[in-house]
N, C-alpha and C positions, 0 to 999 in steps of 0.2 A: 132554932132558924137556921143558924150558922151551918151547921151539920145537914139540914135537910138540903140548903144551896148548894152545899159543894157536891154532896151526893147527885142532884139535879144537873150540876156542870157537868160531873163524871158519865152521866148516862147520857147527855148530849153530845160529848164529845165520842162516845164508844159509838152512838149512832151513827155519828157522821162517816166514822169510819167504817162502818158495816156499808152503810150506804155507797161508799167509794169502791168498795172492793167488789159489792154485787153488781157495779156499772162497768169493771173491767178495767184494762189497763188503760193509765192515762187518764182516768176518768178526776183526778184531782184538778186539772186543767179545763175541765168541761165548762167554769164559768167564764175563762177568757175567749175571747171571740177576735178571730184573727184578721181583724179589719184595721185599718187606720188610716183615714181618708188623707189627713196630711203626708202622710209617708206616700202614698201611691201619688198624689198630685205634685209633690215635690219632684220625685224622679221621673214621672212622665214630661214636666216641664224640661229638666237637665237634659234629657234625652242620651242616657248611658246608654240604655238598652237599645239594641237594633231595632228598628221600624219592623212593625209586625210580630215581634215577640215578648212586647209588654205582658199581656195576659198569661203566657208560659211563663214570664217570670214570677208573676204573683201567684199563680198554681204551685210552681216549685216551692216559693217561700212558705207556703200553708203545708206543704207535705212534711211529714217527721223525716230527719235528717236521719240517713243509713247509718248502720255501725259500721265502723273503721276500726280495724286492728292494724297495729305494725308490730312486725318481730325485732326484737330489740337484742342486745346483747352482743357479743363481738362473733365476729364471722363465723368462725367452726361450728359453734352454738346453735348459730341462727341458721346454718342449714339443715341442722339436723330437725329444730324446731319445725320447719318449711317441710321436710321430708314426711315429719309425723302428721302434720296437718293435712297434708295432701293424700297418703296413703291412707291414715286410720280413720278421717274422720271426714272430709269432705266429698270423697267418694259414697260413704253412706247416705249424703244429704241429697244427692241427685234425684232420688225417685221420693222422696218423703213428702208426706202429706200431713196436714196440721188442720184438725176443723174442716175438714172438705178442699183445702186450698194447696196446692203445691207449691212446696217452699224452693225459693230459688237457691241453688248453691252460690257459695261466697266466690267473687272473682277478684282475680288481681287489678291494683290500678296500675293502668297503662302506663302511667309516666313516672312510676316509681321503681327503681332499678332492681333489679334480681328477683322481681316477685315478692319483696319483703314487705308490702301493704296490701290488704285486703278489705274489702268491702261488701257488706250484705244487707239486704232488707229484712232478714230476720229479726223482729223485736225481740226485746228481752222476755217478755212472754212467752214467748214460742221456744227460746232456748232453754228457760226454766220449766217449762210445764210438760214438753213433749217428752215421754221415757226415753224416745231414741235418741235425743237430744242431751241426755242426762251426763253422758261419759264426755262430751264436747264441753257441758257447760263446767263441771268440774276441773277439765283440763284447761281450760280457759282462767279460771280463777286462780287455780293453782301456778300456773304459768306467768301470771299476772302477778302475783304475790312476790314470786322468785325472780320479777325483772326481765321474763325473758319474752315477754308479749304486754305490749303496751297498747290501751284504748286511746286512740288520738283521733282527731277530727283530720279528714283529708287534706284540707286547703291547710291545716296548720303545720303538714310536712314539707310545704314547698319552701320557706326561709332557709333553713339549714340545706337544704340541698342546691341552694342556689351560691351559698358561701364558698363553695368548692374547698372543704376544709382538707387539709394535710398534716401528718401527726407531727410536724414542727411548730405547728401556728399556736400563737400567742391570741386567745379567743375572750370577747366580753359579750356577756350576755346580758343588756342593761335591766331589762324589764322581764325576769326570767320565771317567776312563778305562774303555773302551779309545777310548770319543769318538764311538760313532754319533749318540748325544743331543745332544751338543755340536754334532754337524755340523747336526743339525736347527736348534740355538737359531741357530748362524749364518745358515743361509738364512732364517729368518724374518726376523732384522735387513734383509735384503736382498731382503726382497720386493716393495719398493717401486720398481722401477725406476726411477722418477723422481729417485730418491735414491741418487746413485753413493757417496756417502760418508754412510754414517748415524750420527746422533749417537750412537747408543748402541753397548755393546760386550757382549763376554763375558768373565769372568775364569773358566777352566776348571781347577780344582784337583783333584789326587790325592795321596795321601799317600806312593804308590809311586814314587820316583824313576825307574824302569826304564818303568812302567806310562806315564809321564808321556811318555816319548820316542813311543811309541804313540800317545799322543793328540795329539801335535804332529804327526806322519804323518796323521792322521786328516782333523785341523781343516785343515792347512795345503793339504790338496787342494782347498779352497772360494778360498782366494785372497783371503781377507778381511784388511785392515787390524785389524777391530774386535775380535781376538781376543788374549788373553793367556794362556798356560799357566804354571803356580805350581805348587810341590810344598810342600804344608803339610798337617798334621793337620786336617782338617775342622773337630774338635771345639773347636778354639782358632784357627782363622784368624785373622791380624790384622785389627784395624779400620783402615781407610786413610780419607786427606782427598783432597781435590780440591778444585779453584779453583772457585768459583763466584762470577759477578761480582766477580772481584777478591779475593774471599775466602777462604780456608782453610774449608773445611767439612767434616762427616764425611761418608762416603760409604754411604747406605743403598741398598740394591737393591731395583731396581722388579720384579723377578723373578729367585726364587731355585729353582733344581731340587735336591731332596734325595732324591737315589737311594743310600740308604744301604748299606754291605754286609749282606750278608743270609745265612743258611743255603741259599737256592738250591733250595727244594724244588719250585717251581714250574717250574725248567728242567729236569727229568728227562727228559725228550724228547729233549734233545740232550746234557746232560752224565749220559752212565750212569753215572760213580762215582757219581753221590748216590745210587743205589739202594741201595749198599752202606756209604755213608758216613753214612747219615742218622739222625740220632738225636734227642730232643726236646732234650739238651744244648745242641746248636747253638743253639737260639734263645736258652735263658736266657744263654748267655753272650756273648749280641749284643745283647740288650735295652739293657742300660747304655750301650754305644757309639752306639747308633741312638739314643736319647734326648737323649744328648749333642749329637750332631751336631745334631738337629732343635732343639734348643735354642739352638745357636749360631746355625743360619740365620736363625729368627726374630728373634733380636736384631738380625742386619744387616739385616731388611726393612724396606724403607719402610713408613711408614702408609698404609694404603690398597693395599699392593703384595700379591702373590699368590707362596703356596710351595706348589710340590707334593712331597708326599713320597710316594715310592715304593719297593716291594721285589719282587723277583720270589721271594717266599714266598709259601705260602699261610696260614702260622701265625699265628693272632690276637697271641700275644704278642710278636711282630716288629711286627704292623699295627695293629689297634685300640689295643691297649696302649700303643702308645707314643703313639698320636694323642691319645686319654683322658689321660694323665699330661701332655701336653704342653697341652692344654685345661685340664686344672685348674690347671697352673702359673700359666697366662695371666690366670687370674679374669677372664676377660671381653673381654680384649684380643685374642683370636683367636677365629674362628670357621669351622666347615667349608661350603665351598661348595657348593651343587647346582649340581653338572655333567650331571645326568642328561639334559639337551638340547643338551650341547657336540658329543655325538660320535654323531648319529643313525647307527642301522645298527649299533653295538657291543653287545653282551650283555654283561652283567655281573649280579652279586649285590651286593645292598646289604651294606653292613657288619653285624656283629653286634654286639648289645649284652651278651651275657652268654657267657663262655668260661671253661674251667677249664686249669689247666697239669697235666702228667705230666713224672716224672723217668724218666730212661733204665730204672729198675729198675721201671717201671709203677705207681709210687704216685700217685696223683691228690691235687689240692690245687684245693680252690673259693674260698678265701678265707684271707688273708694269716694271720687267726689261728689258722687250722690247723697252719701250718707250724713245725715243730718249730725250735728256736733252732740245732740244730746246722745246719739248711739255709739259715741267714739270709744268709749269705755268696754262694750261689747263687741264691737265691728273693727277689726284692725287690717291695716293697708296690705298686710300680708296674706290676707284671705282671698285677694283678686287676682286673676292671671296678670302676668307682666303686660305693660301696654306696648313698648317697643315692639314691633314684629319681627325685627331681625334676633333681639336677644332671646323671645320666644321660640323661634324655631331652632336657635342654636340650642337651646336645654334638652328637646329631642324628648320633649314628655310623651311621646307616644310610646317610648320606651317601657314606661310603667305597666305595669300588668295587673288587669283589673279581671277577678274570677266570677263570672255571673253564676247561680245556684242552677238555673235551669240547663246549661251547657253539658253537665258531666254530672249531675244528681251531687252535687255538694254545697257547703255552705258558699257565703260572699267573702270574698276576701281582696285585698288591694297589696301588693309587693313593687319594690323599687330597689333595685341594685346599684352603689355608688360607686366608684374606685377614685381615690384621693390620688391625685396628679404631682400635688404641691402643698405646701403646708398652708394653712387657712392664711388670708391677707393680714388678720389683725393678731397673727402671731409671727408676721417675719421680722418684727422687731422686737428687742427687749422692751419690757416696761421701762418706765423711768425709774430712779431710786429714791426713795425718802432720802433726805439729808442727814448726815450722821449727827449724833448729839452735837457732838464738839462743835460741828460746822454751824448748827443753828444757834447754839449759845454765843460761838463768834459772830456771827451776824446779827445777833441783838445787842451786841456789844459793839459791833462796828469794826470790828479789827481783821477781817478777814475778807480779802477779795472774793474767795471764792462763794461767800455768801449772793453775791450779786450775779451769779452764773444762771444764765436763763435756763427754763424747763427743757427745751429743746436741744439743749448742749450736754444734758445731763449723762452721764456714759451708761452703757448698756451692760446688763450682769453678765457675768459667766456663765456658760453652760451649766457648770455643776449648782446653780442657784435658780437655773429658769424656773424650773416646776415651783419652786417656794414662794414666787412673786405673783401680785395679780396684774391681769391685762384687762384693761376697759375695752370690750368686745360690743358687738352689736346688742348681745343681748343682757348685759351687764358685766360685772368683774367676774372673769375666769381664768383659770391657770393657762400659764403661756408654752407654746413650744420652744425647745432650742434650735436655733437656726443660724445667727451670726455668730461668729466670734468676738468677744469683748474687746475693746482696748486696753494693754498694758495698764495698770495702776487703779481699775476699776475699783471704786469703793464699794464697800460691803454693806448690804442693807440692815439697819439695826431695828428689832421689833418693837423696842421701846420708844422708837420717836413715835411723834405725833405725826397724824396724817395731816397734809397740807391739802390746798386747792389745786387740782391739776398734777398732782402727783401721788404715784400709787406705790406701793411694797408690800413685802410680807404680811399676812395678816396676824394679828396677835398670837401669842402664843398660849396655847392651850396645857390645863393641865394634864398629863400623858394617862389613859387608861391600862395599866399594866394587867388587869384581870380580864379582859375583852368585854363582850358584851351580853351580861344575865349567863354565862358561859363558864366552864371549868376554864383555868387558864391553859394556854399551850406552853409547854417547859420544854426548850430545847435541850437534849441529850448530846453531851460530846463524846468523841469517843472514848474518852480515859472515863467516862460514866461508869460506876460500879454495878449497874443495871446490864452491862453490856459483857460483862467478864464471860459468861455461859453463853450468851445469845451471840457472841462473836465466835465460839467453838463451832455452831453448827451453822452460821451462814457467811459468805463474804459482805465484806462491808459495800452497802449498797447507797442509797440515797439517805438524805437527812430525815433523821426520828424525833419525834416528840412525843413526849408523856402527857397525856389528859387525865392522870390519877389512878383510870382503871385500866386504860390499854395505852398501846405503843403506835404510833402512825407513821405512815410511810409517806412523803410527799416530795415532788422534785423540787429542784433547789432554786429556782424562781418564786414558788409558793413558800418557800422558806425565808427568801429575802424580805419578800413582803411583810409576813409574820415578823420578821425581826426588824423592819421598820417602824412597825406600829402606826402606820401612815391609815389604813382601815382599823377603824375603833370599832366594829360591828361585825367580828368575824363570826358567824354562827357555824360553820363547821368546814373542816376541809381534809384532804388525804384520806388514807384507807388504812383502816385498823389490821396491822399483822400480828401483833402479839396482844394477847389477851391476859389480864391479871389472873393469876392461879394460885391463892394462898396455900393449897394441899401440895404445890410441886417446892414449897421452900426447904422442905427437909430433904429435897433431893439437890437442892443447890442452885433452883431457878425459880423464881416467881411469878414466871409469865409461860403462856402455852401458845402455839400456834393458832393463831383466828383463820375461820376457813374464807371469810370474805377477802382476806387480804394473800390467800395462799397464791393466786396465779401473778400476782407483783412479786411475792417473796421467792418463789419457787426456782426461777433463774439462779439464785444466788444461794439455795440453800447447797450445802457440800456434805452431811453426814446425817444418819438417821432416817433413810429412805428407804422404806419397803416396795418392792415393785410387787404387784398382785394381777391375778387373774379376775377375767370379768366374773366367774363364779364367786371368788372372794370379797368382791366389792359388793354383790348382790345380798351375802351374809352380812355384811358389816353396815348396810343401808336398811336392812329390815332386821336386825336383832340391836338389842340395845347394849349389850356387853357381851358378845359372843367370846367363848373361850377360843385359846390359841389353836385348839385341837379342832376347831371346825374350819379352821383355814386349811388350803392345800399345803402340801410340803414346799412349794417351790415359792411361797409366800415368804419363806425365811431366808430363802437364797436371793440369788441375783434376779436379773431381769428374766422375763419368761415369754418366748414369743406367742402372739397370739394370732389364731386363723379362725376364730369363729366370724359366719358370716353375718352374725346378730351386732358384730363387734362396730361401736359407733367410729366415724372418721376422724375423731379428735380426741385429745387425751382427756382422761379424768382424773383431777387431783383433788385429794381429799386428805384433811389435818385430822390427826387425831390423837389417842393418849394410849400408850401402853402400861397397862398394869402388871402386878407380878404374875397373874395367870390367867389376864383377858387382856383385850382389844377394843378400844372404843374409837368409832369416827365421830368428831364433834361436827355435824352437817344439821342444818334445820329442817324441821319436819318437809317443807315444799320443795326444799333442794334436793332431800332424798327422792321424793316423787318424780322429780324434774330429772336426775340423773338413772333413776330405774327405767323412765318411759325411754331414755336413750339406749339403755341396755336391753330393750325388748320386755319387759315386766311392766305390764299396765296397771297402775293402782288407782285406785277409785274409792270413795265414798259412798256408802249404801244412802238410800233415800232418808232411812230413819236414823242416819249419823252413827250406827252403831259401830261401826270401825272401818279399815279399809281392806279392800279386797285385790290382791294382786293377781292378775292372768299371765301365765306364762306357761304354754302348753309344754309336757316335756319335764317339767320343773318342779316334780310333787314334792321335793324335800323344801325347796324353797318356798314353796305357798305356805306348807305347814309352819315353816318358822316365822313367814310374814305374819301369819294369824295368830299365833301365839304371843308374837311379840308386837301386836299392834295397840295393845294401851301404852307399851313405853314409847312407840314412836309418837303418839298423841303428846305424851309427857316432852316430846323434845322442842314444843311451842315454845317453852320458856327460854329456850336459846336461843331464839331467833334474833334477839337484841345483840348477841354475841357475835353471830356467827353470819357470812354472807353467801353468795353463790358461786356463778361460772366463770367464763372465760376459756381460754385454751388455743392451742395450735392446732396442726393439721397432721401431726403425725400418729399412725395407727398404734397408739400403745397406751395403755392404763395404768399410770401412775397413783400412787397414793404415799404422799408426805407425811410422814407420822413420828410422833415426838415422845422419846420414852422416858422412862420416869426419872432419868438423870438429865433432863433437859434444861 
């Protein structure tokens, strides 16, 4: 009976899959009806949608969301990818028809700079099933895996643009997973191609440990050393210290992205489940968390810095209510920035200044005084707009931006830009110290007059200890900012003292985690470490290096300070791999080889063992597994060779490799090879049967033949994906190949 029952279940599951396949694309959601009367009633009553547009609004919410792609990577490579898309693929789509319907060609987003973002109404079914679009599909898949193209919703691209990031900025992404916005932040740090190693960095945080690894995957595709992924609760993320001119100072961020968890009713076009799960209770439950995260964000924001608060919700309880409460608590320390001219071409609605809330039972409340006491645990005063008309007008809530789906065929979104003008009011004074143990014992014996010192005359903390103490803020105990100088002779707080009423101080000491959080330890390597003996003969000493057992990481000094301090216990990943352990090289005096993912970071510091090769040599290196040295042109063994080929890319290509006794090898992953070959005019794609790759380059018969012979070897390169990375570059028309010899 048991066997027959399991077999019957398998047959039913198979039948269900067959029915969905026969029903066509998206049939898995056929049982979900895109109707929610409570949702319609709520938003119609709030009046967020302009008069006469509500039906258009609802129709747009029921339509599938257009596919949107963003060209990622550093500027020179981004230009090459854009040129490839426009000249090789988009032109072929102009007159294309599928199943009797004309396909709309992709169009650039009018408000995104430099045509780096595109949207199209082509579904995945059309892209996958149309023979004419097969190459385009493979191009998208390959370049996405390489990190050069990112699938990202259009409205999700807005917050990083409004931060106005420069290469020296210290950036915190508070709720970063899955990482598409984090990737934008990293790109903006590297926008200046004349700066190979930016001074700034991004700390990307998420509370969900599993999602942190998805965040690592997204961020590491860009191969930037200036990224650290951490796993903390954003509402109480620790205050950090970095070294500034030889002294330890509190880390305040120049830019903070506060994309908080939300009910997500702006994502109904892609998240179909929201239609049946949406209720007003979702916003009521999230409001407190959103406000706590925002408060913690502005506390860590530097004076003069910018914080962008955003949600994919249209509900004022999650949007304007949080901003109004934050502005009210700040007492003038924060102001809403006018971003109306920052993204020309973007259509948006100004923020509202009046709103009301509704329970899931349909009961409305317009003021906190109307809320019965039985509801006080669910509904808070900060959910309502301020009563004072002058205070409300001074907040300029109309500067908030709400994007409605039917205006530009996007998802729903809310964004507000905050500028910090002064320290937060609860951080202007230092916290009161706990009394020292000696004072406490003296007080108990009645011998010390200091025991009777009133709490309000307790000396302030010195600046060096400011962030170690707790401050009683409007949302509970939070780390303080350093503002006022402490008087001479200020007492030092003792962690071992007992907490007393009305007095706060440093938290109790915790046992330090020396080995990270479910990760291999980060071991700092000093300049006199034996590992550097041979490495220093190849490179000029650059930035700090850390050993993680099988690789050496390079990261900027501020992130090194953070690792040294151990204040962030849950560091998931950081830096970029520049050296990979290679046991085969130990007989030649070096246990490491160059790693492709860090080559663009390390290349400016490499001073020896560089081979400058031609475009044809690079094609040989990327299409053959272990080509003989005789395959390369003679000039590859000499100095630089000036190239004048019209197919030459307008950015350098840097490869890391290994020179054996009789052969030379490029350590480049499969998708990286395809990416570089496309930039060199060799189109490589997988046939529909998956039998191999077929390069196309007219007039290059020998390269084609070699590529086909070596296709199986190229496939085997997939195992190197975990060891090597991708692109980056600058704007000189030379093609470099950094190679490491047997004695490296």
